[in-house]
FIKOLZA-1660 file (N, C-alpha, C; in steps of 0.1 Angstrom, whole numbers, plus 5000, padded with zeros to 4 digits):
% residues 180
   i   px   py   pz ch aa at
   1 6059 7838 7945  A  M  N
   1 6053 7845 7935  A  M CA
   1 6039 7850 7941  A  M  C
   2 6037 7863 7936  A  D  N
   2 6022 7867 7939  A  D CA
   2 6011 7862 7930  A  D  C
   3 6000 7863 7933  A  E  N
   3 5988 7858 7926  A  E CA
   3 5989 7862 7912  A  E  C
   4 5991 7876 7909  A  R  N
   4 5992 7881 7895  A  R CA
   4 6003 7876 7887  A  R  C
   5 6013 7873 7894  A  H  N
   5 6025 7867 7886  A  H CA
   5 6022 7853 7882  A  H  C
   6 6016 7846 7890  A  V  N
   6 6011 7832 7888  A  V CA
   6 6002 7832 7876  A  V  C
   7 5991 7841 7877  A  A  N
   7 5982 7843 7865  A  A CA
   7 5988 7845 7851  A  A  C
   8 5997 7855 7851  A  V  N
   8 6004 7858 7840  A  V CA
   8 6013 7846 7835  A  V  C
   9 6019 7839 7843  A  S  N
   9 6028 7828 7840  A  S CA
   9 6018 7816 7834  A  S  C
  10 6006 7815 7840  A  I  N
  10 5997 7804 7834  A  I CA
  10 5994 7808 7821  A  I  C
  11 5991 7821 7818  A  V  N
  11 5986 7824 7804  A  V CA
  11 5997 7824 7795  A  V  C
  12 6010 7828 7798  A  L  N
  12 6021 7827 7789  A  L CA
  12 6024 7813 7786  A  L  C
  13 6024 7804 7796  A  A  N
  13 6026 7790 7794  A  A CA
  13 6018 7784 7784  A  A  C
  14 6005 7788 7785  A  A  N
  14 5995 7784 7775  A  A CA
  14 5997 7788 7761  A  A  C
  15 6001 7801 7761  A  A  N
  15 6004 7808 7747  A  A CA
  15 6016 7800 7740  A  A  C
  16 6026 7798 7748  A  N  N
  16 6038 7790 7744  A  N CA
  16 6035 7776 7740  A  N  C
  17 6027 7770 7747  A  F  N
  17 6023 7756 7743  A  F CA
  17 6014 7755 7730  A  F  C
  18 6005 7765 7730  A  A  N
  18 5996 7766 7717  A  A CA
  18 6003 7769 7706  A  A  C
  19 6014 7779 7707  A  A  N
  19 6022 7782 7696  A  A CA
  19 6030 7771 7690  A  A  C
  20 6036 7763 7699  A  A  N
  20 6043 7751 7696  A  A CA
  20 6034 7741 7688  A  A  C
  21 6024 7739 7694  A  K  N
  21 6013 7728 7688  A  K CA
  21 6008 7732 7675  A  K  C
  22 6005 7746 7673  A  H  N
  22 6000 7750 7661  A  H CA
  22 6010 7753 7650  A  H  C
  23 6022 7752 7654  A  C  N
  23 6033 7756 7644  A  C CA
  23 6031 7749 7631  A  C  C
  24 6031 7758 7620  A  G  N
  24 6030 7753 7607  A  G CA
  24 6016 7751 7602  A  G  C
  25 6006 7755 7611  A  Q  N
  25 5992 7753 7607  A  Q CA
  25 5988 7767 7603  A  Q  C
  26 5978 7767 7594  A  F  N
  26 5972 7780 7588  A  F CA
  26 5957 7780 7587  A  F  C
  27 5951 7791 7589  A  R  N
  27 5936 7793 7588  A  R CA
  27 5932 7790 7575  A  R  C
  28 5919 7787 7573  A  K  N
  28 5913 7785 7560  A  K CA
  28 5910 7797 7551  A  K  C
  29 5912 7808 7558  A  G  N
  29 5909 7821 7550  A  G CA
  29 5917 7825 7538  A  G  C
  30 5913 7833 7530  A  A  N
  30 5920 7837 7518  A  A CA
  30 5933 7843 7522  A  A  C
  31 5935 7849 7534  A  D  N
  31 5947 7856 7537  A  D CA
  31 5958 7845 7543  A  D  C
  32 5953 7831 7545  A  N  N
  32 5962 7822 7550  A  N CA
  32 5971 7826 7561  A  N  C
  33 5963 7830 7572  A  A  N
  33 5970 7835 7584  A  A CA
  33 5976 7823 7591  A  A  C
  34 5986 7825 7599  A  P  N
  34 5991 7815 7608  A  P CA
  34 5979 7811 7618  A  P  C
  35 5977 7799 7621  A  Y  N
  35 5966 7794 7629  A  Y CA
  35 5966 7799 7642  A  Y  C
  36 5980 7802 7649  A  I  N
  36 5980 7806 7663  A  I CA
  36 5972 7820 7663  A  I  C
  37 5971 7828 7653  A  N  N
  37 5965 7840 7654  A  N CA
  37 5951 7838 7659  A  N  C
  38 5944 7826 7656  A  H  N
  38 5929 7825 7661  A  H CA
  38 5929 7823 7676  A  H  C
  39 5937 7814 7681  A  P  N
  39 5935 7814 7696  A  P CA
  39 5939 7826 7703  A  P  C
  40 5949 7834 7698  A  I  N
  40 5952 7846 7704  A  I CA
  40 5940 7857 7702  A  I  C
  41 5934 7855 7691  A  A  N
  41 5922 7865 7690  A  A CA
  41 5911 7862 7699  A  A  C
  42 5910 7849 7703  A  V  N
  42 5899 7844 7712  A  V CA
  42 5902 7850 7726  A  V  C
  43 5913 7847 7730  A  A  N
  43 5918 7852 7743  A  A CA
  43 5917 7868 7742  A  A  C
  44 5921 7874 7732  A  N  N
  44 5920 7889 7732  A  N CA
  44 5905 7894 7734  A  N  C
  45 5896 7888 7727  A  V  N
  45 5882 7891 7729  A  V CA
  45 5878 7890 7744  A  V  C
  46 5882 7879 7749  A  L  N
  46 5879 7878 7764  A  L CA
  46 5884 7887 7772  A  L  C
  47 5898 7889 7770  A  A  N
  47 5904 7899 7780  A  A CA
  47 5904 7914 7777  A  A  C
  48 5904 7918 7763  A  N  N
  48 5905 7932 7761  A  N CA
  48 5889 7937 7756  A  N  C
  49 5881 7929 7753  A  E  N
  49 5868 7934 7748  A  E CA
  49 5858 7931 7759  A  E  C
  50 5858 7919 7765  A  A  N
  50 5849 7915 7775  A  A CA
  50 5854 7917 7789  A  A  C
  51 5867 7920 7792  A  G  N
  51 5872 7923 7805  A  G CA
  51 5873 7911 7814  A  G  C
  52 5874 7899 7807  A  I  N
  52 5877 7887 7814  A  I CA
  52 5892 7886 7818  A  I  C
  53 5894 7885 7832  A  V  N
  53 5908 7884 7837  A  V CA
  53 5912 7871 7843  A  V  C
  54 5903 7861 7843  A  D  N
  54 5905 7848 7848  A  D CA
  54 5915 7839 7840  A  D  C
  55 5927 7837 7847  A  S  N
  55 5938 7832 7839  A  S CA
  55 5934 7818 7835  A  S  C
  56 5926 7809 7841  A  I  N
  56 5922 7796 7836  A  I CA
  56 5914 7799 7824  A  I  C
  57 5905 7808 7822  A  T  N
  57 5897 7810 7811  A  T CA
  57 5905 7815 7799  A  T  C
  58 5914 7825 7802  A  L  N
  58 5924 7829 7791  A  L CA
  58 5933 7818 7787  A  L  C
  59 5938 7810 7795  A  A  N
  59 5946 7800 7791  A  A CA
  59 5939 7788 7782  A  A  C
  60 5926 7786 7786  A  A  N
  60 5917 7776 7779  A  A CA
  60 5915 7782 7765  A  A  C
  61 5913 7795 7765  A  A  N
  61 5910 7801 7751  A  A CA
  61 5923 7799 7742  A  A  C
  62 5934 7802 7748  A  L  N
  62 5947 7800 7739  A  L CA
  62 5948 7785 7735  A  L  C
  63 5942 7777 7742  A  L  N
  63 5944 7762 7740  A  L CA
  63 5932 7755 7734  A  L  C
  64 5921 7762 7731  A  H  N
  64 5908 7755 7728  A  H CA
  64 5908 7747 7716  A  H  C
  65 5918 7748 7707  A  D  N
  65 5918 7740 7695  A  D CA
  65 5930 7730 7696  A  D  C
  66 5937 7729 7706  A  T  N
  66 5949 7721 7707  A  T CA
  66 5945 7706 7706  A  T  C
  67 5935 7702 7714  A  I  N
  67 5932 7687 7713  A  I CA
  67 5925 7684 7701  A  I  C
  68 5917 7693 7695  A  E  N
  68 5908 7690 7683  A  E CA
  68 5917 7690 7671  A  E  C
  69 5927 7700 7670  A  D  N
  69 5934 7702 7658  A  D CA
  69 5949 7699 7656  A  D  C
  70 5954 7694 7668  A  T  N
  70 5968 7689 7669  A  T CA
  70 5969 7676 7675  A  T  C
  71 5983 7671 7675  A  A  N
  71 5984 7658 7681  A  A CA
  71 5987 7661 7696  A  A  C
  72 5975 7665 7703  A  T  N
  72 5977 7667 7717  A  T CA
  72 5965 7660 7724  A  T  C
  73 5968 7652 7734  A  S  N
  73 5957 7645 7741  A  S CA
  73 5954 7654 7754  A  S  C
  74 5941 7651 7759  A  A  N
  74 5937 7659 7772  A  A CA
  74 5947 7654 7782  A  A  C
  75 5952 7642 7783  A  A  N
  75 5962 7638 7795  A  A CA
  75 5975 7648 7793  A  A  C
  76 5979 7649 7781  A  E  N
  76 5992 7656 7780  A  E CA
  76 5990 7671 7783  A  E  C
  77 5978 7677 7780  A  L  N
  77 5976 7691 7782  A  L CA
  77 5974 7692 7798  A  L  C
  78 5967 7681 7805  A  A  N
  78 5966 7682 7819  A  A CA
  78 5980 7683 7827  A  A  C
  79 5989 7673 7821  A  V  N
  79 6002 7673 7826  A  V CA
  79 6011 7687 7824  A  V  C
  80 6009 7691 7813  A  Q  N
  80 6018 7702 7809  A  Q CA
  80 6013 7716 7813  A  Q  C
  81 6000 7718 7813  A  I  N
  81 5994 7730 7817  A  I CA
  81 5985 7730 7829  A  I  C
  82 5979 7718 7832  A  G  N
  82 5971 7717 7844  A  G CA
  82 5958 7711 7842  A  G  C
  83 5953 7704 7852  A  P  N
  83 5940 7697 7848  A  P CA
  83 5928 7706 7848  A  P  C
  84 5928 7717 7855  A  E  N
  84 5917 7726 7855  A  E CA
  84 5915 7733 7840  A  E  C
  85 5926 7737 7835  A  I  N
  85 5926 7743 7821  A  I CA
  85 5923 7732 7810  A  I  C
  86 5928 7720 7813  A  A  N
  86 5925 7709 7803  A  A CA
  86 5910 7705 7803  A  A  C
  87 5905 7706 7815  A  S  N
  87 5891 7703 7817  A  S CA
  87 5882 7713 7809  A  S  C
  88 5884 7726 7809  A  V  N
  88 5878 7735 7801  A  V CA
  88 5879 7732 7786  A  V  C
  89 5892 7730 7782  A  V  N
  89 5896 7727 7769  A  V CA
  89 5887 7715 7763  A  V  C
  90 5887 7704 7771  A  V  N
  90 5880 7692 7768  A  V CA
  90 5864 7696 7765  A  V  C
  91 5859 7705 7773  A  E  N
  91 5845 7709 7773  A  E CA
  91 5842 7715 7759  A  E  C
  92 5851 7721 7753  A  V  N
  92 5849 7729 7741  A  V CA
  92 5855 7722 7729  A  V  C
  93 5860 7710 7731  A  T  N
  93 5867 7701 7720  A  T CA
  93 5855 7693 7713  A  T  C
  94 5856 7692 7700  A  D  N
  94 5847 7685 7692  A  D CA
  94 5853 7670 7691  A  D  C
  95 5845 7659 7691  A  D  N
  95 5850 7646 7689  A  D CA
  95 5852 7644 7673  A  D  C
  96 5865 7644 7669  A  K  N
  96 5866 7644 7654  A  K CA
  96 5864 7629 7649  A  K  C
  97 5861 7620 7657  A  T  N
  97 5858 7607 7652  A  T CA
  97 5844 7607 7646  A  T  C
  98 5835 7617 7649  A  L  N
  98 5822 7618 7644  A  L CA
  98 5822 7626 7631  A  L  C
  99 5811 7625 7623  A  D  N
  99 5812 7633 7611  A  D CA
  99 5807 7647 7614  A  D  C
 100 5810 7656 7604  A  K  N
 100 5809 7670 7608  A  K CA
 100 5794 7674 7612  A  K  C
 101 5784 7669 7605  A  A  N
 101 5770 7672 7609  A  A CA
 101 5768 7668 7623  A  A  C
 102 5772 7656 7627  A  E  N
 102 5770 7653 7641  A  E CA
 102 5778 7661 7651  A  E  C
 103 5790 7665 7647  A  R  N
 103 5797 7673 7657  A  R CA
 103 5790 7687 7658  A  R  C
 104 5785 7693 7647  A  K  N
 104 5778 7706 7648  A  K CA
 104 5765 7704 7655  A  K  C
 105 5758 7693 7654  A  R  N
 105 5745 7690 7662  A  R CA
 105 5749 7690 7677  A  R  C
 106 5759 7683 7680  A  L  N
 106 5763 7683 7694  A  L CA
 106 5768 7695 7701  A  L  C
 107 5773 7704 7692  A  Q  N
 107 5778 7717 7698  A  Q CA
 107 5765 7723 7702  A  Q  C
 108 5754 7724 7695  A  I  N
 108 5742 7730 7698  A  I CA
 108 5736 7724 7711  A  I  C
 109 5735 7711 7711  A  E  N
 109 5730 7703 7721  A  E CA
 109 5737 7707 7734  A  E  C
 110 5751 7705 7735  A  H  N
 110 5759 7707 7747  A  H CA
 110 5762 7721 7752  A  H  C
 111 5760 7731 7743  A  A  N
 111 5763 7745 7746  A  A CA
 111 5756 7749 7760  A  A  C
 112 5744 7746 7763  A  P  N
 112 5738 7750 7775  A  P CA
 112 5743 7744 7788  A  P  C
 113 5750 7732 7787  A  H  N
 113 5754 7724 7798  A  H CA
 113 5770 7725 7801  A  H  C
 114 5776 7732 7795  A  I  N
 114 5790 7733 7797  A  I CA
 114 5793 7743 7808  A  I  C
 115 5806 7744 7814  A  S  N
 115 5808 7753 7825  A  S CA
 115 5808 7768 7821  A  S  C
 116 5807 7777 7830  A  K  N
 116 5808 7791 7826  A  K CA
 116 5820 7794 7819  A  K  C
 117 5832 7790 7823  A  R  N
 117 5845 7792 7816  A  R CA
 117 5844 7786 7802  A  R  C
 118 5840 7774 7800  A  A  N
 118 5838 7769 7786  A  A CA
 118 5828 7776 7778  A  A  C
 119 5817 7782 7784  A  K  N
 119 5808 7790 7776  A  K CA
 119 5815 7802 7772  A  K  C
 120 5823 7809 7780  A  L  N
 120 5829 7822 7777  A  L CA
 120 5839 7820 7765  A  L  C
 121 5847 7808 7765  A  V  N
 121 5857 7804 7755  A  V CA
 121 5849 7801 7742  A  V  C
 122 5839 7794 7743  A  K  N
 122 5831 7790 7731  A  K CA
 122 5825 7801 7724  A  K  C
 123 5819 7810 7731  A  L  N
 123 5812 7822 7726  A  L CA
 123 5823 7832 7719  A  L  C
 124 5835 7833 7726  A  A  N
 124 5845 7842 7721  A  A CA
 124 5849 7836 7708  A  A  C
 125 5850 7822 7707  A  D  N
 125 5855 7815 7695  A  D CA
 125 5846 7817 7683  A  D  C
 126 5832 7817 7688  A  K  N
 126 5822 7819 7677  A  K CA
 126 5824 7834 7671  A  K  C
 127 5825 7843 7681  A  I  N
 127 5827 7857 7675  A  I CA
 127 5838 7858 7667  A  I  C
 128 5849 7852 7669  A  C  N
 128 5861 7853 7662  A  C CA
 128 5860 7846 7648  A  C  C
 129 5853 7835 7648  A  N  N
 129 5851 7827 7636  A  N CA
 129 5842 7836 7626  A  N  C
 130 5831 7843 7632  A  L  N
 130 5822 7852 7624  A  L CA
 130 5830 7863 7618  A  L  C
 131 5839 7868 7626  A  R  N
 131 5848 7881 7622  A  R CA
 131 5856 7876 7610  A  R  C
 132 5862 7864 7612  A  D  N
 132 5871 7858 7602  A  D CA
 132 5864 7856 7589  A  D  C
 133 5851 7851 7590  A  I  N
 133 5843 7847 7578  A  I CA
 133 5841 7862 7571  A  I  C
 134 5837 7871 7579  A  N  N
 134 5834 7885 7572  A  N CA
 134 5846 7891 7567  A  N  C
 135 5857 7889 7573  A  K  N
 135 5870 7895 7568  A  K CA
 135 5878 7887 7558  A  K  C
 136 5880 7875 7559  A  S  N
 136 5887 7867 7551  A  S CA
 136 5882 7853 7552  A  S  C
 137 5870 7851 7544  A  P  N
 137 5864 7837 7544  A  P CA
 137 5872 7825 7539  A  P  C
 138 5869 7815 7543  A  P  N
 138 5876 7803 7538  A  P CA
 138 5876 7802 7523  A  P  C
 139 5887 7800 7516  A  V  N
 139 5887 7799 7502  A  V CA
 139 5876 7789 7496  A  V  C
 140 5867 7794 7486  A  G  N
 140 5857 7784 7480  A  G CA
 140 5844 7785 7488  A  G  C
 141 5843 7792 7498  A  W  N
 141 5829 7793 7505  A  W CA
 141 5820 7802 7497  A  W  C
 142 5809 7796 7493  A  S  N
 142 5798 7805 7487  A  S CA
 142 5792 7814 7497  A  S  C
 143 5784 7824 7493  A  T  N
 143 5776 7832 7503  A  T CA
 143 5766 7823 7510  A  T  C
 144 5761 7813 7504  A  E  N
 144 5751 7805 7511  A  E CA
 144 5758 7797 7522  A  E  C
 145 5770 7792 7519  A  R  N
 145 5778 7785 7529  A  R CA
 145 5782 7793 7541  A  R  C
 146 5785 7806 7539  A  K  N
 146 5788 7816 7549  A  K CA
 146 5775 7819 7558  A  K  C
 147 5763 7821 7551  A  R  N
 147 5750 7822 7559  A  R CA
 147 5746 7812 7566  A  R  C
 148 5749 7799 7562  A  E  N
 148 5747 7786 7570  A  E CA
 148 5755 7786 7582  A  E  C
 149 5769 7790 7581  A  Y  N
 149 5776 7790 7592  A  Y CA
 149 5772 7800 7603  A  Y  C
 150 5768 7812 7598  A  F  N
 150 5761 7821 7607  A  F CA
 150 5750 7816 7615  A  F  C
 151 5741 7811 7607  A  T  N
 151 5730 7807 7613  A  T CA
 151 5731 7794 7624  A  T  C
 152 5741 7784 7621  A  W  N
 152 5745 7775 7630  A  W CA
 152 5752 7781 7643  A  W  C
 153 5761 7790 7640  A  A  N
 153 5768 7797 7650  A  A CA
 153 5759 7804 7660  A  A  C
 154 5748 7810 7655  A  R  N
 154 5738 7817 7665  A  R CA
 154 5731 7805 7672  A  R  C
 155 5729 7794 7667  A  Q  N
 155 5721 7783 7674  A  Q CA
 155 5730 7778 7686  A  Q  C
 156 5743 7778 7684  A  V  N
 156 5753 7774 7694  A  V CA
 156 5753 7786 7704  A  V  C
 157 5754 7797 7700  A  A  N
 157 5755 7809 7708  A  A CA
 157 5743 7810 7718  A  A  C
 158 5731 7806 7713  A  A  N
 158 5720 7807 7720  A  A CA
 158 5720 7798 7734  A  A  C
 159 5727 7788 7733  A  G  N
 159 5730 7780 7746  A  G CA
 159 5741 7785 7754  A  G  C
 160 5748 7796 7750  A  L  N
 160 5760 7801 7757  A  L CA
 160 5757 7814 7763  A  L  C
 161 5744 7819 7760  A  R  N
 161 5741 7833 7766  A  R CA
 161 5740 7834 7780  A  R  C
 162 5743 7847 7785  A  G  N
 162 5740 7849 7799  A  G CA
 162 5752 7850 7809  A  G  C
 163 5764 7845 7804  A  E  N
 163 5775 7846 7812  A  E CA
 163 5783 7859 7810  A  E  C
 164 5780 7865 7799  A  S  N
 164 5787 7879 7796  A  S CA
 164 5778 7887 7788  A  S  C
 165 5773 7897 7793  A  V  N
 165 5765 7907 7784  A  V CA
 165 5773 7913 7772  A  V  C
 166 5786 7915 7775  A  I  N
 166 5794 7921 7766  A  I CA
 166 5797 7911 7755  A  I  C
 167 5799 7899 7757  A  L  N
 167 5801 7888 7746  A  L CA
 167 5788 7886 7740  A  L  C
 168 5777 7886 7746  A  D  N
 168 5765 7883 7740  A  D CA
 168 5763 7895 7729  A  D  C
 169 5765 7908 7733  A  N  N
 169 5764 7918 7724  A  N CA
 169 5774 7918 7713  A  N  C
 170 5787 7914 7716  A  L  N
 170 5796 7914 7705  A  L CA
 170 5791 7903 7696  A  L  C
 171 5787 7891 7698  A  F  N
 171 5782 7881 7690  A  F CA
 171 5772 7887 7681  A  F  C
 172 5761 7894 7687  A  E  N
 172 5750 7899 7680  A  E CA
 172 5754 7910 7669  A  E  C
 173 5764 7918 7672  A  A  N
 173 5770 7928 7664  A  A CA
 173 5776 7922 7652  A  A  C
 174 5784 7911 7655  A  E  N
 174 5790 7905 7644  A  E CA
 174 5781 7897 7635  A  E  C
 175 5771 7891 7641  A  F  N
 175 5760 7884 7634  A  F CA
 175 5752 7893 7625  A  F  C
 176 5751 7905 7629  A  A  N
 176 5743 7916 7621  A  A CA
 176 5750 7919 7607  A  A  C
 177 5763 7915 7607  A  L  N
 177 5771 7918 7596  A  L CA
 177 5772 7906 7586  A  L  C
 178 5764 7896 7589  A  R  N
 178 5764 7883 7581  A  R CA
 178 5761 7887 7566  A  R  C
 179 5767 7878 7558  A  P  N
 179 5765 7880 7543  A  P CA
 179 5752 7880 7540  A  P  C
 180 5747 7889 7531  A  A  N
 180 5734 7891 7526  A  A CA
 180 5728 7880 7517  A  A  C
% end
């Protein structure tokens, strides 16, 4: 297999794994979209808006919520998809044993210290989350809660800056559309 074929195979294997793991899950938005749409959107932002073609980064984007939101361990991900991709996913995974406020605080604290690949995935994730809140916010979220999410996401994004000017600009463009 040539290098491009290997890269495509890695990304497709990640998409298949993520789709199987997120099967039956739905986003919190009013449109009740299948959850797998979110990781696909994150990978799409990286590939088609920011021009990121690194297969490890794109695969990690597709898998970024598997450890956090499904019955998937880092070890399983490493065996099934590869340790390099699993490592990036671990970097962007919240520890669900902690309360939400602590997880949010740690995202801000850890953002500047994660790898370049993890920063790209995390920033694309935040862009997609802001887009989702603007387009189809979680049911029951007040305007104040939406604004609080935007403010917190910007604090996380501050530690992710500098890896992609395009992603930095996409984040700022979406942030500018925050609820008034």
